[in-house]
VEXLUMVO-13664 format. One record per residue (C-alpha): y, x, z; residue in three letters. Coordinates in nm, 2 decimals, always signed. Each point is the difference from the previous one (the first is absolute). Layout:
N
+--------+--------+--------+------+
|      y |      x |      z | resn |
+--------+--------+--------+------+
|      Y |      X |      Z |  ALA |
...
+--------+--------+--------+------+
END
This chain:
390
+--------+--------+--------+------+
|      y |      x |      z | resn |
+--------+--------+--------+------+
|  +0.00 |  +0.00 |  +0.00 |  UNK |
|  +0.24 |  +0.28 |  +0.09 |  UNK |
|  -0.06 |  +0.17 |  -0.34 |  UNK |
|  +0.06 |  -0.32 |  -0.19 |  UNK |
|  +0.32 |  -0.06 |  +0.19 |  UNK |
|  +0.11 |  +0.36 |  -0.07 |  UNK |
|  -0.07 |  -0.04 |  -0.37 |  UNK |
|  +0.20 |  -0.32 |  -0.02 |  UNK |
|  +0.29 |  +0.18 |  +0.19 |  UNK |
|  -0.01 |  +0.29 |  -0.25 |  UNK |
|  +0.02 |  -0.25 |  -0.29 |  UNK |
|  +0.30 |  -0.17 |  +0.18 |  UNK |
|  +0.16 |  +0.35 |  +0.02 |  UNK |
|  -0.05 |  +0.02 |  -0.38 |  UNK |
|  +0.20 |  -0.33 |  -0.03 |  UNK |
|  +0.29 |  +0.18 |  +0.17 |  UNK |
|  -0.03 |  +0.29 |  -0.24 |  UNK |
|  +0.00 |  -0.23 |  -0.30 |  UNK |
|  +0.30 |  -0.19 |  +0.14 |  UNK |
|  +0.20 |  +0.32 |  -0.04 |  UNK |
|  -0.01 |  -0.08 |  -0.37 |  UNK |
|  -0.01 |  -0.38 |  +0.04 |  UNK |
|  +0.31 |  -0.03 |  +0.22 |  UNK |
|  +0.22 |  +0.14 |  -0.28 |  UNK |
|  -0.18 |  -0.19 |  -0.27 |  UNK |
|  +0.08 |  -0.33 |  +0.17 |  UNK |
|  +0.34 |  +0.12 |  +0.12 |  UNK |
|  +0.12 |  +0.20 |  -0.30 |  UNK |
|  +0.28 |  -0.25 |  -0.10 |  UNK |
|  +0.12 |  -0.01 |  +0.36 |  UNK |
|  +0.00 |  +0.38 |  +0.01 |  UNK |
|  +0.22 |  +0.01 |  -0.31 |  UNK |
|  +0.24 |  -0.23 |  +0.17 |  UNK |
|  +0.00 |  +0.22 |  +0.31 |  UNK |
|  +0.07 |  +0.32 |  -0.20 |  UNK |
|  +0.20 |  -0.12 |  -0.30 |  UNK |
|  +0.12 |  +0.36 |  -0.07 |  UNK |
|  -0.36 |  +0.12 |  -0.05 |  UNK |
|  -0.04 |  -0.09 |  -0.36 |  UNK |
|  -0.31 |  +0.16 |  -0.16 |  UNK |
|  -0.05 |  +0.22 |  +0.31 |  UNK |
|  -0.13 |  -0.32 |  +0.17 |  UNK |
|  -0.32 |  +0.05 |  -0.19 |  UNK |
|  -0.06 |  +0.32 |  +0.20 |  UNK |
|  -0.05 |  -0.22 |  +0.30 |  UNK |
|  -0.31 |  -0.14 |  -0.16 |  UNK |
|  -0.13 |  +0.30 |  -0.20 |  UNK |
|  +0.04 |  +0.27 |  +0.27 |  UNK |
|  -0.31 |  -0.12 |  +0.18 |  UNK |
|  -0.21 |  +0.04 |  -0.32 |  UNK |
|  +0.15 |  +0.34 |  -0.08 |  UNK |
|  -0.09 |  +0.12 |  +0.35 |  UNK |
|  -0.35 |  -0.13 |  -0.04 |  UNK |
|  -0.04 |  +0.17 |  -0.34 |  UNK |
|  +0.13 |  +0.34 |  +0.12 |  UNK |
|  -0.16 |  +0.01 |  +0.34 |  UNK |
|  -0.29 |  -0.24 |  -0.02 |  UNK |
|  -0.27 |  +0.27 |  +0.00 |  UNK |
|  +0.20 |  +0.21 |  +0.25 |  UNK |
|  +0.00 |  -0.31 |  +0.22 |  UNK |
|  -0.38 |  -0.01 |  -0.02 |  UNK |
|  -0.02 |  +0.37 |  +0.11 |  UNK |
|  +0.24 |  -0.08 |  +0.29 |  UNK |
|  -0.19 |  -0.30 |  +0.11 |  UNK |
|  -0.33 |  +0.20 |  +0.00 |  UNK |
|  +0.16 |  +0.28 |  +0.20 |  UNK |
|  +0.20 |  -0.21 |  +0.25 |  UNK |
|  -0.27 |  -0.26 |  +0.05 |  UNK |
|  +0.01 |  -0.35 |  -0.15 |  UNK |
|  +0.09 |  -0.17 |  +0.34 |  UNK |
|  +0.30 |  +0.23 |  +0.06 |  UNK |
|  +0.12 |  -0.02 |  -0.36 |  UNK |
|  -0.02 |  -0.38 |  +0.00 |  UNK |
|  +0.18 |  -0.07 |  +0.32 |  UNK |
|  +0.27 |  +0.26 |  -0.09 |  UNK |
|  +0.04 |  -0.17 |  -0.34 |  UNK |
|  +0.03 |  -0.34 |  +0.15 |  UNK |
|  +0.26 |  +0.12 |  +0.26 |  UNK |
|  +0.20 |  +0.18 |  -0.27 |  UNK |
|  -0.01 |  -0.31 |  -0.22 |  UNK |
|  +0.12 |  -0.21 |  +0.29 |  UNK |
|  +0.29 |  +0.24 |  +0.07 |  UNK |
|  +0.11 |  +0.00 |  -0.37 |  UNK |
|  -0.01 |  -0.38 |  -0.02 |  UNK |
|  +0.21 |  -0.02 |  +0.32 |  UNK |
|  +0.26 |  +0.23 |  -0.15 |  UNK |
|  +0.01 |  -0.21 |  -0.32 |  UNK |
|  +0.06 |  -0.31 |  +0.22 |  UNK |
|  +0.32 |  +0.16 |  +0.11 |  UNK |
|  +0.14 |  -0.01 |  -0.36 |  UNK |
|  +0.08 |  +0.37 |  -0.02 |  UNK |
|  +0.20 |  +0.15 |  -0.28 |  UNK |
|  -0.18 |  +0.02 |  -0.33 |  UNK |
|  -0.09 |  +0.38 |  +0.01 |  UNK |
|  -0.15 |  -0.05 |  +0.35 |  UNK |
|  -0.19 |  -0.31 |  -0.12 |  UNK |
|  -0.15 |  +0.20 |  -0.29 |  UNK |
|  -0.09 |  +0.28 |  +0.23 |  UNK |
|  -0.19 |  -0.24 |  +0.23 |  UNK |
|  -0.20 |  -0.11 |  -0.31 |  UNK |
|  -0.10 |  +0.35 |  -0.07 |  UNK |
|  -0.12 |  +0.05 |  +0.35 |  UNK |
|  -0.17 |  -0.34 |  -0.02 |  UNK |
|  -0.19 |  +0.14 |  -0.29 |  UNK |
|  -0.16 |  +0.26 |  +0.23 |  UNK |
|  -0.09 |  -0.29 |  +0.24 |  UNK |
|  -0.16 |  -0.19 |  -0.28 |  UNK |
|  -0.21 |  +0.29 |  -0.11 |  UNK |
|  -0.13 |  +0.06 |  +0.35 |  UNK |
|  -0.10 |  -0.36 |  +0.05 |  UNK |
|  -0.15 |  -0.05 |  -0.35 |  UNK |
|  -0.22 |  +0.30 |  +0.04 |  UNK |
|  -0.09 |  -0.01 |  +0.37 |  UNK |
|  -0.08 |  -0.37 |  +0.03 |  UNK |
|  -0.27 |  -0.03 |  -0.27 |  UNK |
|  -0.15 |  +0.33 |  +0.12 |  UNK |
|  -0.04 |  -0.14 |  +0.35 |  UNK |
|  -0.12 |  -0.33 |  -0.13 |  UNK |
|  -0.28 |  +0.16 |  -0.19 |  UNK |
|  -0.10 |  +0.21 |  +0.30 |  UNK |
|  +0.00 |  -0.29 |  +0.25 |  UNK |
|  -0.17 |  -0.27 |  -0.22 |  UNK |
|  -0.32 |  +0.19 |  -0.04 |  UNK |
|  -0.22 |  +0.02 |  -0.31 |  UNK |
|  -0.10 |  -0.37 |  -0.01 |  UNK |
|  +0.35 |  -0.15 |  +0.03 |  UNK |
|  +0.19 |  +0.27 |  -0.17 |  UNK |
|  +0.01 |  -0.17 |  -0.35 |  UNK |
|  +0.14 |  -0.32 |  +0.16 |  UNK |
|  +0.25 |  +0.20 |  +0.21 |  UNK |
|  +0.13 |  +0.19 |  -0.31 |  UNK |
|  +0.02 |  -0.33 |  -0.20 |  UNK |
|  +0.21 |  -0.14 |  +0.28 |  UNK |
|  +0.22 |  +0.31 |  -0.01 |  UNK |
|  +0.04 |  -0.04 |  -0.38 |  UNK |
|  +0.19 |  -0.33 |  +0.06 |  UNK |
|  +0.28 |  +0.14 |  +0.22 |  UNK |
|  +0.26 |  +0.03 |  -0.27 |  UNK |
|  -0.06 |  -0.34 |  -0.15 |  UNK |
|  -0.01 |  -0.18 |  +0.33 |  UNK |
|  +0.32 |  +0.17 |  +0.12 |  UNK |
|  +0.19 |  -0.09 |  -0.31 |  UNK |
|  -0.12 |  -0.36 |  +0.02 |  UNK |
|  +0.11 |  -0.03 |  +0.36 |  UNK |
|  +0.34 |  +0.16 |  -0.08 |  UNK |
|  +0.05 |  -0.24 |  -0.29 |  UNK |
|  -0.09 |  -0.30 |  +0.22 |  UNK |
|  +0.21 |  +0.09 |  +0.30 |  UNK |
|  +0.25 |  +0.26 |  -0.11 |  UNK |
|  +0.26 |  -0.21 |  -0.18 |  UNK |
|  +0.03 |  -0.25 |  +0.29 |  UNK |
|  +0.03 |  +0.29 |  +0.25 |  UNK |
|  +0.27 |  +0.17 |  -0.20 |  UNK |
|  +0.19 |  -0.33 |  -0.05 |  UNK |
|  +0.01 |  -0.05 |  +0.37 |  UNK |
|  +0.03 |  +0.35 |  +0.15 |  UNK |
|  +0.10 |  +0.22 |  -0.30 |  UNK |
|  -0.17 |  +0.32 |  -0.09 |  UNK |
|  +0.04 |  +0.14 |  +0.35 |  UNK |
|  -0.22 |  -0.28 |  +0.13 |  UNK |
|  -0.27 |  +0.09 |  -0.26 |  UNK |
|  +0.02 |  +0.38 |  +0.08 |  UNK |
|  +0.01 |  -0.07 |  +0.37 |  UNK |
|  -0.32 |  -0.21 |  -0.01 |  UNK |
|  -0.17 |  +0.27 |  -0.20 |  UNK |
|  +0.10 |  +0.26 |  +0.25 |  UNK |
|  -0.14 |  -0.21 |  +0.29 |  UNK |
|  -0.32 |  -0.06 |  -0.19 |  UNK |
|  -0.06 |  +0.37 |  -0.07 |  UNK |
|  +0.08 |  +0.10 |  +0.36 |  UNK |
|  -0.24 |  -0.27 |  +0.13 |  UNK |
|  -0.28 |  +0.12 |  -0.23 |  UNK |
|  +0.06 |  +0.36 |  +0.12 |  UNK |
|  -0.06 |  -0.12 |  +0.35 |  UNK |
|  -0.30 |  -0.21 |  -0.08 |  UNK |
|  -0.17 |  +0.28 |  -0.20 |  UNK |
|  +0.08 |  +0.27 |  +0.25 |  UNK |
|  -0.20 |  -0.21 |  +0.25 |  UNK |
|  -0.28 |  -0.09 |  -0.23 |  UNK |
|  -0.07 |  +0.31 |  -0.21 |  UNK |
|  -0.24 |  +0.28 |  +0.10 |  UNK |
|  +0.09 |  +0.35 |  -0.08 |  UNK |
|  -0.16 |  +0.15 |  -0.31 |  UNK |
|  -0.04 |  +0.38 |  +0.02 |  UNK |
|  +0.25 |  +0.20 |  -0.21 |  UNK |
|  -0.15 |  +0.17 |  -0.30 |  UNK |
|  +0.02 |  +0.38 |  -0.02 |  UNK |
|  +0.24 |  +0.15 |  -0.25 |  UNK |
|  -0.29 |  +0.11 |  -0.22 |  UNK |
|  -0.12 |  -0.36 |  -0.04 |  UNK |
|  +0.34 |  -0.13 |  -0.12 |  UNK |
|  +0.12 |  +0.28 |  -0.22 |  UNK |
|  +0.32 |  +0.02 |  +0.21 |  UNK |
|  +0.03 |  +0.37 |  -0.06 |  UNK |
|  -0.01 |  -0.03 |  -0.38 |  UNK |
|  +0.36 |  -0.11 |  -0.06 |  UNK |
|  +0.12 |  -0.31 |  -0.17 |  UNK |
|  -0.12 |  +0.09 |  -0.35 |  UNK |
|  -0.33 |  +0.14 |  +0.13 |  UNK |
|  -0.08 |  -0.32 |  +0.19 |  UNK |
|  +0.05 |  -0.21 |  -0.31 |  UNK |
|  -0.21 |  +0.22 |  -0.22 |  UNK |
|  -0.28 |  +0.01 |  +0.26 |  UNK |
|  -0.01 |  -0.38 |  +0.05 |  UNK |
|  +0.03 |  -0.11 |  -0.36 |  UNK |
|  -0.28 |  +0.24 |  -0.10 |  UNK |
|  -0.23 |  -0.16 |  +0.26 |  UNK |
|  -0.15 |  -0.31 |  -0.18 |  UNK |
|  -0.11 |  -0.17 |  +0.33 |  UNK |
|  +0.36 |  +0.02 |  +0.14 |  UNK |
|  +0.20 |  -0.06 |  -0.31 |  UNK |
|  -0.19 |  -0.29 |  -0.17 |  UNK |
|  +0.14 |  -0.29 |  +0.21 |  UNK |
|  +0.36 |  +0.13 |  -0.05 |  UNK |
|  -0.03 |  +0.06 |  -0.37 |  UNK |
|  -0.15 |  -0.35 |  -0.06 |  UNK |
|  +0.27 |  -0.15 |  +0.23 |  UNK |
|  +0.27 |  +0.15 |  -0.22 |  UNK |
|  -0.10 |  -0.22 |  -0.29 |  UNK |
|  -0.01 |  -0.31 |  +0.22 |  UNK |
|  +0.35 |  +0.06 |  +0.14 |  UNK |
|  +0.13 |  +0.08 |  -0.34 |  UNK |
|  -0.03 |  -0.36 |  -0.09 |  UNK |
|  -0.02 |  -0.22 |  +0.31 |  UNK |
|  +0.36 |  +0.00 |  +0.12 |  UNK |
|  +0.14 |  +0.04 |  -0.35 |  UNK |
|  -0.18 |  -0.31 |  -0.12 |  UNK |
|  +0.12 |  -0.21 |  +0.29 |  UNK |
|  +0.35 |  +0.13 |  -0.04 |  UNK |
|  +0.02 |  -0.05 |  -0.38 |  UNK |
|  -0.23 |  -0.31 |  -0.03 |  UNK |
|  +0.28 |  -0.23 |  -0.13 |  UNK |
|  +0.07 |  +0.25 |  -0.28 |  UNK |
|  -0.37 |  +0.05 |  -0.08 |  UNK |
|  -0.08 |  -0.37 |  -0.01 |  UNK |
|  +0.33 |  -0.14 |  -0.12 |  UNK |
|  +0.17 |  -0.33 |  +0.08 |  UNK |
|  -0.32 |  -0.20 |  +0.01 |  UNK |
|  -0.12 |  +0.18 |  +0.31 |  UNK |
|  -0.08 |  -0.25 |  +0.28 |  UNK |
|  +0.23 |  +0.03 |  +0.30 |  UNK |
|  -0.30 |  +0.01 |  +0.24 |  UNK |
|  -0.17 |  +0.29 |  -0.17 |  UNK |
|  +0.19 |  +0.30 |  +0.15 |  UNK |
|  -0.09 |  -0.11 |  +0.36 |  UNK |
|  -0.36 |  -0.09 |  -0.10 |  UNK |
|  -0.09 |  +0.33 |  -0.15 |  UNK |
|  +0.02 |  +0.23 |  +0.31 |  UNK |
|  -0.16 |  -0.27 |  +0.21 |  UNK |
|  -0.29 |  -0.02 |  -0.25 |  UNK |
|  -0.04 |  +0.38 |  +0.03 |  UNK |
|  -0.01 |  -0.01 |  +0.38 |  UNK |
|  -0.25 |  -0.29 |  +0.00 |  UNK |
|  -0.23 |  +0.18 |  -0.25 |  UNK |
|  +0.01 |  +0.32 |  +0.21 |  UNK |
|  -0.09 |  -0.18 |  +0.33 |  UNK |
|  -0.27 |  -0.21 |  -0.15 |  UNK |
|  -0.17 |  +0.13 |  -0.31 |  UNK |
|  +0.10 |  +0.36 |  +0.08 |  UNK |
|  -0.16 |  -0.01 |  +0.35 |  UNK |
|  -0.32 |  -0.15 |  -0.15 |  UNK |
|  -0.03 |  +0.25 |  -0.28 |  UNK |
|  +0.07 |  +0.30 |  +0.23 |  UNK |
|  -0.28 |  -0.11 |  +0.24 |  UNK |
|  -0.25 |  +0.05 |  -0.28 |  UNK |
|  +0.15 |  +0.25 |  -0.25 |  UNK |
|  +0.17 |  +0.33 |  +0.03 |  UNK |
|  +0.38 |  +0.00 |  +0.01 |  UNK |
|  +0.02 |  +0.22 |  -0.31 |  UNK |
|  -0.22 |  -0.24 |  -0.19 |  UNK |
|  +0.21 |  -0.29 |  +0.09 |  UNK |
|  +0.32 |  +0.18 |  -0.10 |  UNK |
|  -0.15 |  +0.08 |  -0.34 |  UNK |
|  -0.13 |  -0.35 |  -0.07 |  UNK |
|  +0.33 |  -0.14 |  +0.12 |  UNK |
|  +0.21 |  +0.22 |  -0.23 |  UNK |
|  -0.23 |  -0.11 |  -0.29 |  UNK |
|  +0.05 |  -0.36 |  +0.09 |  UNK |
|  +0.38 |  +0.05 |  +0.03 |  UNK |
|  +0.01 |  +0.16 |  -0.34 |  UNK |
|  -0.19 |  -0.30 |  -0.14 |  UNK |
|  +0.25 |  -0.24 |  +0.16 |  UNK |
|  +0.29 |  +0.20 |  -0.13 |  UNK |
|  -0.14 |  -0.02 |  -0.35 |  UNK |
|  -0.06 |  -0.37 |  +0.04 |  UNK |
|  +0.37 |  -0.03 |  +0.11 |  UNK |
|  +0.11 |  +0.16 |  -0.32 |  UNK |
|  -0.23 |  -0.22 |  -0.21 |  UNK |
|  +0.10 |  -0.33 |  +0.17 |  UNK |
|  +0.37 |  +0.08 |  +0.01 |  UNK |
|  +0.02 |  -0.02 |  +0.38 |  UNK |
|  -0.19 |  -0.31 |  +0.12 |  UNK |
|  +0.05 |  -0.03 |  +0.38 |  UNK |
|  -0.37 |  -0.02 |  +0.07 |  UNK |
|  -0.05 |  +0.34 |  -0.17 |  UNK |
|  +0.28 |  +0.15 |  +0.21 |  UNK |
|  -0.16 |  -0.13 |  +0.31 |  UNK |
|  -0.34 |  +0.14 |  -0.11 |  UNK |
|  +0.16 |  +0.35 |  -0.05 |  UNK |
|  +0.15 |  +0.00 |  +0.35 |  UNK |
|  -0.34 |  -0.12 |  +0.15 |  UNK |
|  -0.15 |  +0.31 |  -0.16 |  UNK |
|  +0.28 |  +0.22 |  +0.13 |  UNK |
|  -0.08 |  -0.12 |  +0.35 |  UNK |
|  -0.34 |  +0.15 |  -0.04 |  UNK |
|  +0.15 |  +0.33 |  -0.12 |  UNK |
|  +0.22 |  +0.00 |  +0.31 |  UNK |
|  -0.27 |  -0.07 |  +0.25 |  UNK |
|  -0.25 |  +0.25 |  -0.15 |  UNK |
|  +0.25 |  +0.28 |  -0.04 |  UNK |
|  +0.07 |  +0.02 |  +0.37 |  UNK |
|  -0.37 |  -0.04 |  +0.08 |  UNK |
|  -0.07 |  +0.29 |  -0.23 |  UNK |
|  +0.19 |  +0.24 |  +0.23 |  UNK |
|  -0.24 |  +0.00 |  +0.30 |  UNK |
|  -0.29 |  -0.04 |  -0.24 |  UNK |
|  +0.07 |  +0.33 |  -0.17 |  UNK |
|  +0.18 |  +0.20 |  +0.27 |  UNK |
|  -0.23 |  +0.15 |  +0.26 |  UNK |
|  +0.22 |  +0.03 |  +0.31 |  UNK |
|  +0.32 |  -0.14 |  +0.16 |  UNK |
|  +0.19 |  +0.31 |  -0.12 |  UNK |
|  -0.12 |  -0.05 |  -0.36 |  UNK |
|  +0.08 |  -0.37 |  +0.02 |  UNK |
|  +0.36 |  +0.08 |  +0.11 |  UNK |
|  +0.04 |  +0.23 |  -0.29 |  UNK |
|  -0.14 |  -0.26 |  -0.25 |  UNK |
|  +0.22 |  -0.27 |  +0.15 |  UNK |
|  +0.29 |  +0.23 |  -0.04 |  UNK |
|  -0.08 |  +0.04 |  -0.37 |  UNK |
|  -0.04 |  -0.38 |  -0.04 |  UNK |
|  +0.35 |  -0.04 |  +0.15 |  UNK |
|  +0.13 |  +0.27 |  -0.23 |  UNK |
|  -0.15 |  -0.15 |  -0.32 |  UNK |
|  +0.09 |  -0.35 |  +0.11 |  UNK |
|  +0.37 |  +0.10 |  +0.03 |  UNK |
|  -0.02 |  +0.17 |  -0.34 |  UNK |
|  -0.14 |  -0.32 |  -0.16 |  UNK |
|  +0.26 |  -0.22 |  +0.17 |  UNK |
|  +0.29 |  +0.23 |  -0.11 |  UNK |
|  -0.12 |  +0.04 |  -0.36 |  UNK |
|  -0.15 |  -0.34 |  -0.07 |  UNK |
|  +0.31 |  -0.22 |  -0.04 |  UNK |
|  +0.19 |  +0.25 |  -0.22 |  UNK |
|  -0.30 |  +0.05 |  -0.22 |  UNK |
|  -0.05 |  -0.38 |  -0.03 |  UNK |
|  +0.37 |  -0.05 |  -0.07 |  UNK |
|  -0.03 |  +0.26 |  -0.28 |  UNK |
|  -0.31 |  -0.18 |  -0.14 |  UNK |
|  +0.18 |  -0.34 |  +0.01 |  UNK |
|  +0.30 |  +0.15 |  -0.19 |  UNK |
|  -0.23 |  +0.16 |  -0.26 |  UNK |
|  -0.24 |  -0.29 |  -0.07 |  UNK |
|  +0.06 |  -0.29 |  +0.24 |  UNK |
|  -0.27 |  -0.15 |  +0.22 |  UNK |
|  -0.29 |  +0.11 |  -0.22 |  UNK |
|  +0.10 |  +0.36 |  +0.03 |  UNK |
|  +0.04 |  -0.03 |  +0.38 |  UNK |
|  -0.34 |  -0.15 |  +0.03 |  UNK |
|  -0.14 |  +0.27 |  -0.23 |  UNK |
|  +0.13 |  +0.25 |  +0.26 |  UNK |
|  -0.17 |  -0.20 |  +0.27 |  UNK |
|  -0.33 |  +0.00 |  -0.19 |  UNK |
|  +0.03 |  +0.38 |  -0.06 |  UNK |
|  +0.06 |  +0.06 |  +0.37 |  UNK |
|  -0.32 |  -0.18 |  +0.10 |  UNK |
|  -0.21 |  +0.17 |  -0.26 |  UNK |
|  +0.14 |  +0.33 |  +0.13 |  UNK |
|  -0.08 |  -0.09 |  +0.36 |  UNK |
|  -0.36 |  -0.08 |  -0.11 |  UNK |
|  -0.03 |  +0.33 |  -0.20 |  UNK |
|  +0.14 |  +0.21 |  +0.29 |  UNK |
|  -0.25 |  -0.15 |  +0.25 |  UNK |
|  -0.29 |  +0.05 |  -0.24 |  UNK |
|  +0.09 |  +0.36 |  -0.07 |  UNK |
|  +0.04 |  +0.09 |  +0.36 |  UNK |
|  -0.33 |  -0.17 |  +0.09 |  UNK |
|  -0.17 |  +0.22 |  -0.26 |  UNK |
|  +0.16 |  +0.31 |  +0.16 |  UNK |
|  -0.11 |  -0.11 |  +0.35 |  UNK |
|  -0.36 |  -0.04 |  -0.14 |  UNK |
|  -0.01 |  +0.37 |  -0.10 |  UNK |
|  -0.12 |  +0.26 |  +0.24 |  UNK |
|  +0.28 |  +0.19 |  +0.17 |  UNK |
|  -0.10 |  +0.33 |  -0.17 |  UNK |
|  +0.03 |  -0.17 |  -0.34 |  UNK |
|  +0.35 |  -0.13 |  +0.08 |  UNK |
|  +0.12 |  +0.35 |  +0.09 |  UNK |
|  -0.14 |  +0.14 |  -0.32 |  UNK |
|  +0.21 |  -0.24 |  -0.21 |  UNK |
+--------+--------+--------+------+
END
C-alpha cells in the first residue's frame, strides 16, 4: 500500500512539473497584458524551459544519478515552488524570464527523478502500469489547466495561478520527503560524470539500450504538440470544435487502458514499434480521407500507445536506477528537441504544401521512429564483441 501511494504521489509531482508549461499555455494572453513591453521576448518565457531541457537533459540524468533521485526530486520541487512564488510577485520582465530559466532546472530534476523512482518502487509486475500512468502526466496537467486556469485567472489574476502552483509544488515536496526511501547514489564511473558534456552524450547515444527510448520519443514529440497546435490549419474550417479537446483525451485513455493491457503481455519495445506502424497507417488514412475526424481520433489513440510504451521501455532496457536516470534524461532531452522543432517544421510544411504536406511530415516521423527502434533492436541483439568491432 505504501509503495502504491508513493507511486501516485510521484505522478502527482509530475503534474506539477507539467504545470510549469501548462500555466503559461493557459495564461499566455494574461502574461502579454501584464508585460506589454515584452513583444517577441515573451516567447522566451515559454521556450526557455524547453531550451534548458534540450541542453541539460542528459546532464540532469547524470546529476540525478549522482545526487540520488530522492534528493534531486525534493530539491527540484522546492526550487519550482520558489520560482512560482517569485512569479506571483509580478517581478520586472528580466527577473521573470530569469525565474523561468531556473524553473527549467527544476523541471529537468522532476521529469528525470520521478519516473526513475516510480520504476524502482513499482516492482517488475506493476512497472509497466506505473510507467503508463507516468506517461499521462503532461496531458492530464494540460487538461486540468485548461479546465480551471481561465476561471482562476479571471478571479485572481496571474499571481493567483502562480501562487497556487507554488503552494502545490511545496506541498508535494513535503509529501515526498516523508514518503520516499533513499536510493543509493551511483558512483561516478556508472554515470559518466567524469567524461564531460560531450563525452556523456557520445557514450549514452552509442548505448542502444539507453538511447532507444529517447530516439523513438523524438519522433513522437516532433508531431504531437505540433498537430494539436496547428490542427485548425491542417484540417481547415470544417474541423469540429470538439476535436482539439477530444484528441489528447483519446491519447490518455488509450494509454491507460489498451496500453496497460498490451504492456502486461508484450515487451515495451514491441508495443512501441507496433504503435508507430499503426500511427503511420492512421496518418496515411488521414491523407487519403482528407481529414475525417474518426481518423484523427484513431491516430491519437495509436499515439497514446507510443506514449505509454516509450516510458515503459526505459526500465525494461536500462539495468539499474543510475542507468534509468541517464535514459530518462535522454528522453527529456529528445522530447524537448521534438517540441522545439515540431511546430516550426510543420508550419514550413503547411506553407509549402498545405495540410497534405504537413501530414506527410507526420507520416515520415512515425516511419522514422519505427525504423530507429528496429535498427537499435538489431544492434542490441548482437554480442557486445561484435558491436565493438563495427
